[in-house]
A tleap script that builds the chain and sets N, CA, C and O, in Angstrom:
source leaprc.protein.ff14SB
mol = sequence {
  NMET THR PRO ALA ALA ILE LYS PRO ALA ILE
  SER LEU ASP VAL LEU ASN GLN ILE ASP ILE
  ARG VAL GLY THR ILE LEU SER VAL ALA ASP
  VAL PRO GLY SER ASP LYS LEU VAL GLN LEU
  ARG VAL SER PHE GLY ASP HIE GLU ARG THR
  ILE VAL ALA GLY MET LYS GLN GLU ARG ALA
  ASN PRO ARG GLU ILE GLU GLY ARG GLN ALA
  LEU PHE ALA VAL ASN LEU GLU PRO ARG LYS
  MET ARG GLY VAL VAL SER GLU GLY MET LEU
  PHE ASP ILE GLY TYR ALA ASP GLY VAL ARG
  PRO VAL LEU ALA VAL PRO GLU ALA PRO VAL
  PRO ASP GLY THR ARG ALA CGLY
}
set mol.1.N position { -2.367 -23.701 -4.471 }
set mol.1.CA position { -2.515 -22.388 -5.048 }
set mol.1.C position { -1.866 -22.366 -6.424 }
set mol.1.O position { -0.763 -22.880 -6.609 }
set mol.2.N position { -2.549 -21.776 -7.374 }
set mol.2.CA position { -1.981 -21.555 -8.690 }
set mol.2.C position { -1.683 -20.070 -8.818 }
set mol.2.O position { -2.601 -19.251 -8.757 }
set mol.3.N position { -0.409 -19.705 -8.995 }
set mol.3.CA position { -0.073 -18.280 -9.089 }
set mol.3.C position { -0.779 -17.611 -10.267 }
set mol.3.O position { -1.043 -18.245 -11.288 }
set mol.4.N position { -1.078 -16.327 -10.111 }
set mol.4.CA position { -1.660 -15.539 -11.201 }
set mol.4.C position { -0.681 -15.520 -12.367 }
set mol.4.O position { 0.527 -15.666 -12.181 }
set mol.5.N position { -1.214 -15.338 -13.567 }
set mol.5.CA position { -0.379 -15.286 -14.772 }
set mol.5.C position { 0.603 -14.124 -14.684 }
set mol.5.O position { 0.306 -13.084 -14.096 }
set mol.6.N position { 1.774 -14.318 -15.274 }
set mol.6.CA position { 2.781 -13.256 -15.326 }
set mol.6.C position { 2.316 -12.194 -16.318 }
set mol.6.O position { 1.860 -12.514 -17.415 }
set mol.7.N position { 2.433 -10.957 -15.932 }
set mol.7.CA position { 2.018 -9.840 -16.776 }
set mol.7.C position { 2.982 -9.681 -17.945 }
set mol.7.O position { 4.102 -10.189 -17.892 }
set mol.8.N position { 2.560 -8.972 -19.014 }
set mol.8.CA position { 3.442 -8.759 -20.166 }
set mol.8.C position { 4.740 -8.052 -19.757 }
set mol.8.O position { 4.766 -7.289 -18.792 }
set mol.9.N position { 5.797 -8.316 -20.495 }
set mol.9.CA position { 7.113 -7.718 -20.231 }
set mol.9.C position { 7.062 -6.202 -20.412 }
set mol.9.O position { 6.370 -5.685 -21.289 }
set mol.10.N position { 7.813 -5.505 -19.558 }
set mol.10.CA position { 7.970 -4.053 -19.674 }
set mol.10.C position { 9.460 -3.761 -19.693 }
set mol.10.O position { 10.273 -4.598 -19.301 }
set mol.11.N position { 9.809 -2.575 -20.147 }
set mol.11.CA position { 11.223 -2.194 -20.174 }
set mol.11.C position { 11.670 -1.732 -18.787 }
set mol.11.O position { 10.845 -1.378 -17.945 }
set mol.12.N position { 12.951 -1.740 -18.565 }
set mol.12.CA position { 13.516 -1.239 -17.316 }
set mol.12.C position { 13.181 0.240 -17.142 }
set mol.12.O position { 12.977 0.702 -16.019 }
set mol.13.N position { 13.122 0.986 -18.249 }
set mol.13.CA position { 12.761 2.405 -18.174 }
set mol.13.C position { 11.364 2.591 -17.586 }
set mol.13.O position { 11.142 3.494 -16.779 }
set mol.14.N position { 10.420 1.735 -17.994 }
set mol.14.CA position { 9.061 1.832 -17.458 }
set mol.14.C position { 9.069 1.494 -15.965 }
set mol.14.O position { 8.447 2.199 -15.171 }
set mol.15.N position { 9.761 0.430 -15.579 }
set mol.15.CA position { 9.838 0.048 -14.169 }
set mol.15.C position { 10.442 1.172 -13.330 }
set mol.15.O position { 9.977 1.437 -12.221 }
set mol.16.N position { 11.462 1.824 -13.848 }
set mol.16.CA position { 12.126 2.897 -13.102 }
set mol.16.C position { 11.251 4.137 -12.923 }
set mol.16.O position { 11.596 5.018 -12.136 }
set mol.17.N position { 10.132 4.222 -13.633 }
set mol.17.CA position { 9.216 5.351 -13.471 }
set mol.17.C position { 8.371 5.214 -12.203 }
set mol.17.O position { 7.825 6.202 -11.714 }
set mol.18.N position { 8.261 4.002 -11.674 }
set mol.18.CA position { 7.458 3.772 -10.479 }
set mol.18.C position { 8.309 4.074 -9.248 }
set mol.18.O position { 9.383 3.499 -9.072 }
set mol.19.N position { 7.829 4.971 -8.409 }
set mol.19.CA position { 8.551 5.361 -7.196 }
set mol.19.C position { 7.958 4.589 -6.017 }
set mol.19.O position { 6.862 4.895 -5.548 }
set mol.20.N position { 8.693 3.598 -5.551 }
set mol.20.CA position { 8.253 2.754 -4.440 }
set mol.20.C position { 9.083 3.110 -3.215 }
set mol.20.O position { 10.314 3.081 -3.249 }
set mol.21.N position { 8.388 3.445 -2.133 }
set mol.21.CA position { 9.073 3.875 -0.915 }
set mol.21.C position { 8.522 3.167 0.312 }
set mol.21.O position { 7.390 2.683 0.328 }
set mol.22.N position { 9.361 3.125 1.337 }
set mol.22.CA position { 8.956 2.572 2.628 }
set mol.22.C position { 8.272 3.671 3.428 }
set mol.22.O position { 8.744 4.806 3.488 }
set mol.23.N position { 7.156 3.311 4.037 }
set mol.23.CA position { 6.460 4.236 4.915 }
set mol.23.C position { 5.975 3.501 6.152 }
set mol.23.O position { 5.759 2.289 6.120 }
set mol.24.N position { 5.806 4.237 7.241 }
set mol.24.CA position { 5.256 3.671 8.464 }
set mol.24.C position { 3.784 4.049 8.556 }
set mol.24.O position { 3.424 5.220 8.435 }
set mol.25.N position { 2.937 3.044 8.771 }
set mol.25.CA position { 1.496 3.252 8.885 }
set mol.25.C position { 1.209 3.806 10.273 }
set mol.25.O position { 1.346 3.102 11.273 }
set mol.26.N position { 0.810 5.068 10.325 }
set mol.26.CA position { 0.559 5.741 11.596 }
set mol.26.C position { -0.826 5.439 12.143 }
set mol.26.O position { -1.003 5.253 13.347 }
set mol.27.N position { -1.813 5.391 11.240 }
set mol.27.CA position { -3.181 5.128 11.685 }
set mol.27.C position { -3.978 4.474 10.568 }
set mol.27.O position { -3.660 4.608 9.386 }
set mol.28.N position { -5.027 3.759 10.978 }
set mol.28.CA position { -5.952 3.096 10.060 }
set mol.28.C position { -7.355 3.479 10.498 }
set mol.28.O position { -7.719 3.311 11.662 }
set mol.29.N position { -8.148 3.998 9.552 }
set mol.29.CA position { -9.518 4.405 9.869 }
set mol.29.C position { -10.456 3.908 8.772 }
set mol.29.O position { -10.061 3.770 7.614 }
set mol.30.N position { -11.683 3.647 9.151 }
set mol.30.CA position { -12.685 3.246 8.171 }
set mol.30.C position { -12.978 4.398 7.213 }
set mol.30.O position { -12.936 5.567 7.599 }
set mol.31.N position { -13.274 4.053 5.962 }
set mol.31.CA position { -13.772 5.033 5.003 }
set mol.31.C position { -15.296 4.985 5.095 }
set mol.31.O position { -15.893 3.937 4.847 }
set mol.32.N position { -15.932 6.099 5.446 }
set mol.32.CA position { -17.384 6.100 5.608 }
set mol.32.C position { -18.102 5.589 4.351 }
set mol.32.O position { -17.773 5.978 3.230 }
set mol.33.N position { -19.087 4.713 4.565 }
set mol.33.CA position { -19.902 4.209 3.473 }
set mol.33.C position { -19.270 3.090 2.669 }
set mol.33.O position { -19.820 2.694 1.641 }
set mol.34.N position { -18.131 2.568 3.103 }
set mol.34.CA position { -17.468 1.492 2.366 }
set mol.34.C position { -17.310 0.259 3.246 }
set mol.34.O position { -16.955 0.361 4.421 }
set mol.35.N position { -17.578 -0.906 2.666 }
set mol.35.CA position { -17.371 -2.142 3.410 }
set mol.35.C position { -16.011 -2.770 3.093 }
set mol.35.O position { -15.682 -3.825 3.634 }
set mol.36.N position { -15.211 -2.129 2.215 }
set mol.36.CA position { -13.903 -2.663 1.834 }
set mol.36.C position { -12.734 -1.731 2.155 }
set mol.36.O position { -11.637 -2.196 2.465 }
set mol.37.N position { -12.965 -0.421 2.082 }
set mol.37.CA position { -11.861 0.537 2.129 }
set mol.37.C position { -11.513 1.014 3.535 }
set mol.37.O position { -12.381 1.207 4.386 }
set mol.38.N position { -10.211 1.197 3.747 }
set mol.38.CA position { -9.706 1.863 4.945 }
set mol.38.C position { -8.792 2.998 4.503 }
set mol.38.O position { -8.221 2.979 3.413 }
set mol.39.N position { -8.673 3.980 5.378 }
set mol.39.CA position { -7.834 5.143 5.130 }
set mol.39.C position { -6.595 5.014 5.998 }
set mol.39.O position { -6.695 4.971 7.224 }
set mol.40.N position { -5.432 4.953 5.372 }
set mol.40.CA position { -4.163 4.867 6.095 }
set mol.40.C position { -3.526 6.238 6.146 }
set mol.40.O position { -3.539 6.966 5.154 }
set mol.41.N position { -2.971 6.597 7.282 }
set mol.41.CA position { -2.127 7.794 7.382 }
set mol.41.C position { -0.715 7.247 7.490 }
set mol.41.O position { -0.404 6.487 8.408 }
set mol.42.N position { 0.155 7.641 6.533 }
set mol.42.CA position { 1.471 7.027 6.394 }
set mol.42.C position { 2.564 8.089 6.449 }
set mol.42.O position { 2.470 9.128 5.796 }
set mol.43.N position { 3.602 7.813 7.236 }
set mol.43.CA position { 4.764 8.696 7.321 }
set mol.43.C position { 5.814 8.251 6.316 }
set mol.43.O position { 6.185 7.079 6.261 }
set mol.44.N position { 6.292 9.215 5.514 }
set mol.44.CA position { 7.396 8.967 4.597 }
set mol.44.C position { 8.621 9.787 5.006 }
set mol.44.O position { 9.426 10.180 4.161 }
set mol.45.N position { 8.750 10.036 6.289 }
set mol.45.CA position { 9.906 10.748 6.826 }
set mol.45.C position { 9.730 12.247 6.772 }
set mol.45.O position { 9.544 12.880 7.812 }
set mol.46.N position { 9.783 12.834 5.590 }
set mol.46.CA position { 9.678 14.280 5.456 }
set mol.46.C position { 8.243 14.758 5.253 }
set mol.46.O position { 7.990 15.962 5.226 }
set mol.47.N position { 7.307 13.827 5.110 }
set mol.47.CA position { 5.899 14.198 4.958 }
set mol.47.C position { 5.010 12.989 5.253 }
set mol.47.O position { 5.480 11.854 5.332 }
set mol.48.N position { 3.718 13.264 5.411 }
set mol.48.CA position { 2.726 12.215 5.604 }
set mol.48.C position { 1.737 12.263 4.454 }
set mol.48.O position { 1.523 13.311 3.845 }
set mol.49.N position { 1.128 11.100 4.161 }
set mol.49.CA position { 0.124 11.003 3.107 }
set mol.49.C position { -1.036 10.151 3.577 }
set mol.49.O position { -0.915 9.331 4.488 }
set mol.50.N position { -2.176 10.378 2.915 }
set mol.50.CA position { -3.339 9.520 3.085 }
set mol.50.C position { -3.346 8.537 1.926 }
set mol.50.O position { -3.245 8.938 0.767 }
set mol.51.N position { -3.464 7.263 2.233 }
set mol.51.CA position { -3.537 6.220 1.210 }
set mol.51.C position { -4.729 5.337 1.538 }
set mol.51.O position { -4.858 4.829 2.652 }
set mol.52.N position { -5.596 5.162 0.552 }
set mol.52.CA position { -6.785 4.332 0.714 }
set mol.52.C position { -6.462 2.933 0.203 }
set mol.52.O position { -5.893 2.773 -0.877 }
set mol.53.N position { -6.828 1.930 0.983 }
set mol.53.CA position { -6.562 0.538 0.618 }
set mol.53.C position { -7.813 -0.301 0.850 }
set mol.53.O position { -8.554 -0.068 1.805 }
set mol.54.N position { -8.044 -1.263 -0.011 }
set mol.54.CA position { -9.209 -2.139 0.093 }
set mol.54.C position { -8.921 -3.360 0.934 }
set mol.54.O position { -8.931 -4.481 0.424 }
set mol.55.N position { -8.665 -3.164 2.211 }
set mol.55.CA position { -8.255 -4.285 3.067 }
set mol.55.C position { -9.196 -4.578 4.224 }
set mol.55.O position { -8.898 -5.440 5.052 }
set mol.56.N position { -10.313 -3.890 4.300 }
set mol.56.CA position { -11.193 -4.042 5.459 }
set mol.56.C position { -11.687 -5.479 5.630 }
set mol.56.O position { -11.807 -5.950 6.761 }
set mol.57.N position { -11.976 -6.183 4.538 }
set mol.57.CA position { -12.494 -7.543 4.625 }
set mol.57.C position { -11.388 -8.597 4.685 }
set mol.57.O position { -11.670 -9.779 4.881 }
set mol.58.N position { -10.145 -8.180 4.520 }
set mol.58.CA position { -9.024 -9.126 4.499 }
set mol.58.C position { -8.461 -9.409 5.883 }
set mol.58.O position { -7.701 -10.362 6.057 }
set mol.59.N position { -8.817 -8.609 6.854 }
set mol.59.CA position { -8.266 -8.737 8.207 }
set mol.59.C position { -9.378 -8.580 9.229 }
set mol.59.O position { -10.286 -7.767 9.058 }
set mol.60.N position { -9.298 -9.360 10.281 }
set mol.60.CA position { -10.278 -9.231 11.357 }
set mol.60.C position { -10.178 -7.848 11.993 }
set mol.60.O position { -11.193 -7.263 12.370 }
set mol.61.N position { -8.958 -7.324 12.112 }
set mol.61.CA position { -8.729 -6.009 12.698 }
set mol.61.C position { -7.712 -5.258 11.845 }
set mol.61.O position { -6.509 -5.410 12.059 }
set mol.62.N position { -8.162 -4.452 10.883 }
set mol.62.CA position { -7.211 -3.726 10.031 }
set mol.62.C position { -6.244 -2.838 10.810 }
set mol.62.O position { -5.161 -2.527 10.314 }
set mol.63.N position { -6.617 -2.426 12.014 }
set mol.63.CA position { -5.733 -1.553 12.804 }
set mol.63.C position { -4.486 -2.286 13.324 }
set mol.63.O position { -3.581 -1.665 13.880 }
set mol.64.N position { -4.452 -3.601 13.139 }
set mol.64.CA position { -3.274 -4.361 13.592 }
set mol.64.C position { -2.005 -3.976 12.838 }
set mol.64.O position { -0.907 -4.316 13.277 }
set mol.65.N position { -2.134 -3.269 11.704 }
set mol.65.CA position { -0.945 -2.891 10.941 }
set mol.65.C position { -0.409 -1.509 11.331 }
set mol.65.O position { 0.604 -1.068 10.788 }
set mol.66.N position { -1.077 -0.822 12.265 }
set mol.66.CA position { -0.567 0.466 12.731 }
set mol.66.C position { 0.821 0.271 13.332 }
set mol.66.O position { 1.055 -0.669 14.092 }
set mol.67.N position { 1.734 1.168 12.981 }
set mol.67.CA position { 3.107 1.085 13.471 }
set mol.67.C position { 4.014 0.231 12.603 }
set mol.67.O position { 5.220 0.183 12.846 }
set mol.68.N position { 3.473 -0.442 11.602 }
set mol.68.CA position { 4.268 -1.314 10.727 }
set mol.68.C position { 4.778 -0.540 9.522 }
set mol.68.O position { 4.120 0.380 9.037 }
set mol.69.N position { 5.955 -0.923 9.046 }
set mol.69.CA position { 6.464 -0.382 7.796 }
set mol.69.C position { 5.970 -1.256 6.655 }
set mol.69.O position { 5.766 -2.459 6.820 }
set mol.70.N position { 5.778 -0.634 5.487 }
set mol.70.CA position { 5.354 -1.352 4.295 }
set mol.70.C position { 5.839 -0.587 3.069 }
set mol.70.O position { 6.362 0.522 3.177 }
set mol.71.N position { 5.655 -1.201 1.901 }
set mol.71.CA position { 6.030 -0.568 0.640 }
set mol.71.C position { 4.807 0.083 -0.001 }
set mol.71.O position { 3.706 -0.467 0.027 }
set mol.72.N position { 5.023 1.276 -0.584 }
set mol.72.CA position { 3.968 2.046 -1.212 }
set mol.72.C position { 4.458 2.636 -2.530 }
set mol.72.O position { 5.607 3.068 -2.626 }
set mol.73.N position { 3.597 2.657 -3.543 }
set mol.73.CA position { 3.854 3.430 -4.757 }
set mol.73.C position { 3.406 4.853 -4.435 }
set mol.73.O position { 2.254 5.075 -4.063 }
set mol.74.N position { 4.323 5.823 -4.581 }
set mol.74.CA position { 4.011 7.186 -4.145 }
set mol.74.C position { 3.876 8.190 -5.282 }
set mol.74.O position { 3.576 9.358 -5.035 }
set mol.75.N position { 4.091 7.761 -6.521 }
set mol.75.CA position { 3.977 8.745 -7.607 }
set mol.75.C position { 2.803 8.466 -8.548 }
set mol.75.O position { 2.845 8.820 -9.726 }
set mol.76.N position { 1.756 7.828 -8.017 }
set mol.76.CA position { 0.523 7.681 -8.781 }
set mol.76.C position { -0.270 8.985 -8.683 }
set mol.76.O position { -0.144 9.724 -7.706 }
set mol.77.N position { -1.084 9.261 -9.701 }
set mol.77.CA position { -1.949 10.430 -9.621 }
set mol.77.C position { -2.932 10.235 -8.472 }
set mol.77.O position { -3.450 9.134 -8.286 }
set mol.78.N position { -3.198 11.295 -7.694 }
set mol.78.CA position { -4.183 11.173 -6.616 }
set mol.78.C position { -5.528 10.716 -7.183 }
set mol.78.O position { -5.913 11.080 -8.294 }
set mol.79.N position { -6.230 9.904 -6.380 }
set mol.79.CA position { -7.511 9.348 -6.827 }
set mol.79.C position { -8.506 9.419 -5.674 }
set mol.79.O position { -8.209 8.992 -4.558 }
set mol.80.N position { -9.691 9.964 -5.956 }
set mol.80.CA position { -10.720 10.068 -4.933 }
set mol.80.C position { -11.498 8.757 -4.887 }
set mol.80.O position { -12.004 8.282 -5.904 }
set mol.81.N position { -11.583 8.182 -3.688 }
set mol.81.CA position { -12.296 6.926 -3.475 }
set mol.81.C position { -13.251 7.119 -2.309 }
set mol.81.O position { -12.819 7.334 -1.176 }
set mol.82.N position { -14.552 7.041 -2.585 }
set mol.82.CA position { -15.585 7.240 -1.550 }
set mol.82.C position { -15.389 8.547 -0.793 }
set mol.82.O position { -15.591 8.618 0.419 }
set mol.83.N position { -14.990 9.584 -1.533 }
set mol.83.CA position { -14.849 10.908 -0.941 }
set mol.83.C position { -13.502 11.179 -0.299 }
set mol.83.O position { -13.271 12.291 0.176 }
set mol.84.N position { -12.600 10.201 -0.266 }
set mol.84.CA position { -11.273 10.367 0.335 }
set mol.84.C position { -10.231 10.326 -0.773 }
set mol.84.O position { -10.235 9.409 -1.594 }
set mol.85.N position { -9.340 11.312 -0.803 }
set mol.85.CA position { -8.287 11.340 -1.818 }
set mol.85.C position { -7.139 10.441 -1.379 }
set mol.85.O position { -6.569 10.616 -0.303 }
set mol.86.N position { -6.810 9.470 -2.238 }
set mol.86.CA position { -5.694 8.560 -1.986 }
set mol.86.C position { -4.470 9.079 -2.733 }
set mol.86.O position { -4.532 9.379 -3.925 }
set mol.87.N position { -3.346 9.180 -2.003 }
set mol.87.CA position { -2.120 9.748 -2.560 }
set mol.87.C position { -1.043 8.690 -2.773 }
set mol.87.O position { 0.144 8.963 -2.591 }
set mol.88.N position { -1.452 7.492 -3.155 }
set mol.88.CA position { -0.499 6.418 -3.401 }
set mol.88.C position { -1.197 5.084 -3.328 }
set mol.88.O position { -2.425 5.012 -3.280 }
set mol.89.N position { -0.393 4.008 -3.320 }
set mol.89.CA position { -0.950 2.661 -3.276 }
set mol.89.C position { -0.104 1.772 -2.374 }
set mol.89.O position { 1.122 1.743 -2.482 }
set mol.90.N position { -0.762 1.059 -1.498 }
set mol.90.CA position { -0.107 0.076 -0.642 }
set mol.90.C position { 0.201 -1.168 -1.456 }
set mol.90.O position { -0.650 -1.638 -2.212 }
set mol.91.N position { 1.400 -1.704 -1.313 }
set mol.91.CA position { 1.734 -2.982 -1.935 }
set mol.91.C position { 1.386 -4.092 -0.959 }
set mol.91.O position { 1.751 -4.041 0.215 }
set mol.92.N position { 0.682 -5.089 -1.456 }
set mol.92.CA position { 0.467 -6.282 -0.651 }
set mol.92.C position { 0.801 -7.494 -1.503 }
set mol.92.O position { 0.997 -7.382 -2.713 }
set mol.93.N position { 0.864 -8.641 -0.868 }
set mol.93.CA position { 1.259 -9.883 -1.533 }
set mol.93.C position { 0.135 -10.885 -1.354 }
set mol.93.O position { -0.340 -11.098 -0.238 }
set mol.94.N position { -0.296 -11.505 -2.453 }
set mol.94.CA position { -1.244 -12.599 -2.368 }
set mol.94.C position { -2.612 -12.365 -2.943 }
set mol.94.O position { -3.275 -13.324 -3.338 }
set mol.95.N position { -3.074 -11.110 -3.010 }
set mol.95.CA position { -4.439 -10.838 -3.434 }
set mol.95.C position { -4.735 -11.431 -4.810 }
set mol.95.O position { -5.748 -12.111 -4.977 }
set mol.96.N position { -3.877 -11.190 -5.794 }
set mol.96.CA position { -4.113 -11.672 -7.165 }
set mol.96.C position { -4.074 -13.194 -7.251 }
set mol.96.O position { -4.579 -13.777 -8.211 }
set mol.97.N position { -3.484 -13.827 -6.264 }
set mol.97.CA position { -3.379 -15.292 -6.261 }
set mol.97.C position { -4.473 -15.957 -5.430 }
set mol.97.O position { -4.515 -17.182 -5.313 }
set mol.98.N position { -5.349 -15.150 -4.860 }
set mol.98.CA position { -6.453 -15.707 -4.095 }
set mol.98.C position { -6.093 -16.188 -2.705 }
set mol.98.O position { -6.827 -16.979 -2.112 }
set mol.99.N position { -4.965 -15.718 -2.175 }
set mol.99.CA position { -4.600 -16.058 -0.803 }
set mol.99.C position { -4.765 -14.807 0.064 }
set mol.99.O position { -4.783 -13.690 -0.452 }
set mol.100.N position { -4.884 -14.995 1.372 }
set mol.100.CA position { -5.047 -13.852 2.277 }
set mol.100.C position { -3.855 -12.912 2.102 }
set mol.100.O position { -2.716 -13.307 2.350 }
set mol.101.N position { -4.107 -11.672 1.678 }
set mol.101.CA position { -3.010 -10.737 1.447 }
set mol.101.C position { -2.228 -10.413 2.716 }
set mol.101.O position { -2.780 -10.363 3.815 }
set mol.102.N position { -0.939 -10.194 2.531 }
set mol.102.CA position { -0.039 -9.745 3.591 }
set mol.102.C position { 0.714 -8.523 3.080 }
set mol.102.O position { 0.812 -8.311 1.871 }
set mol.103.N position { 1.241 -7.727 3.988 }
set mol.103.CA position { 1.993 -6.538 3.599 }
set mol.103.C position { 3.321 -6.913 2.957 }
set mol.103.O position { 3.952 -7.895 3.346 }
set mol.104.N position { 3.742 -6.124 1.971 }
set mol.104.CA position { 5.103 -6.204 1.441 }
set mol.104.C position { 5.940 -5.291 2.334 }
set mol.104.O position { 5.735 -4.078 2.356 }
set mol.105.N position { 6.882 -5.878 3.067 }
set mol.105.CA position { 7.612 -5.128 4.094 }
set mol.105.C position { 9.124 -5.271 3.910 }
set mol.105.O position { 9.592 -6.260 3.345 }
set mol.106.N position { 9.895 -4.274 4.394 }
set mol.106.CA position { 11.348 -4.418 4.371 }
set mol.106.C position { 11.799 -5.505 5.343 }
set mol.106.O position { 11.134 -5.763 6.346 }
set mol.107.N position { 12.898 -6.120 5.049 }
set mol.107.CA position { 13.453 -7.191 5.889 }
set mol.107.C position { 13.789 -6.704 7.297 }
set mol.107.O position { 13.627 -7.437 8.272 }
set mol.108.N position { 14.256 -5.466 7.391 }
set mol.108.CA position { 14.614 -4.861 8.669 }
set mol.108.C position { 14.160 -3.401 8.624 }
set mol.108.O position { 13.974 -2.856 7.536 }
set mol.109.N position { 13.979 -2.761 9.772 }
set mol.109.CA position { 13.559 -1.352 9.767 }
set mol.109.C position { 14.549 -0.487 8.984 }
set mol.109.O position { 15.764 -0.664 9.082 }
set mol.110.N position { 14.011 0.439 8.215 }
set mol.110.CA position { 14.808 1.425 7.471 }
set mol.110.C position { 14.126 2.780 7.660 }
set mol.110.O position { 12.963 2.833 8.061 }
set mol.111.N position { 14.834 3.873 7.378 }
set mol.111.CA position { 14.199 5.179 7.527 }
set mol.111.C position { 12.979 5.318 6.595 }
set mol.111.O position { 13.015 4.892 5.441 }
set mol.112.N position { 11.904 5.921 7.123 }
set mol.112.CA position { 10.740 6.202 6.274 }
set mol.112.C position { 11.168 7.035 5.084 }
set mol.112.O position { 11.986 7.946 5.211 }
set mol.113.N position { 10.613 6.718 3.929 }
set mol.113.CA position { 10.953 7.422 2.701 }
set mol.113.C position { 12.035 6.728 1.892 }
set mol.113.O position { 12.301 7.129 0.759 }
set mol.114.N position { 12.668 5.693 2.444 }
set mol.114.CA position { 13.695 4.959 1.710 }
set mol.114.C position { 13.091 4.389 0.438 }
set mol.114.O position { 12.004 3.812 0.464 }
set mol.115.N position { 13.797 4.550 -0.673 }
set mol.115.CA position { 13.301 4.113 -1.974 }
set mol.115.C position { 13.665 2.666 -2.231 }
set mol.115.O position { 14.779 2.233 -1.936 }
set mol.116.N position { 12.720 1.920 -2.783 }
set mol.116.CA position { 12.960 0.530 -3.185 }
set mol.116.C position { 13.459 0.518 -4.622 }
set mol.116.O position { 13.106 1.379 -5.428 }
set mol.117.N position { 14.279 -0.467 -4.920 }
set mol.117.CA position { 14.736 -0.642 -6.316 }
set mol.117.C position { 16.078 -0.076 -6.579 }
set mol.117.O position { 16.572 -0.157 -7.703 }
savepdb mol mol.pdb
quit
């Protein structure tokens, strides 16, 4: 595997603008009319959000991640994808490098909503 190129340098101020939090994936459902997208319902402790992720073709059973904690960017502008509003972005590891993506997860369970960084 050859890793993807490193992106241009950014300042610490720019990095600190991204709000990355731990959430528990409560449910995974197909997005109607899409062969790539799934709709995740995610708990962030004090609230739940819908997050759309393009992982349907990356896993034999996308529902295998239900109940798992993962990292999410939660302060992106909402974006409608195939009629479903996504309120954040799931972090995964490997996609840009051409390997089967895996979830970016905390080392040990932490409370939902815990901030990364």
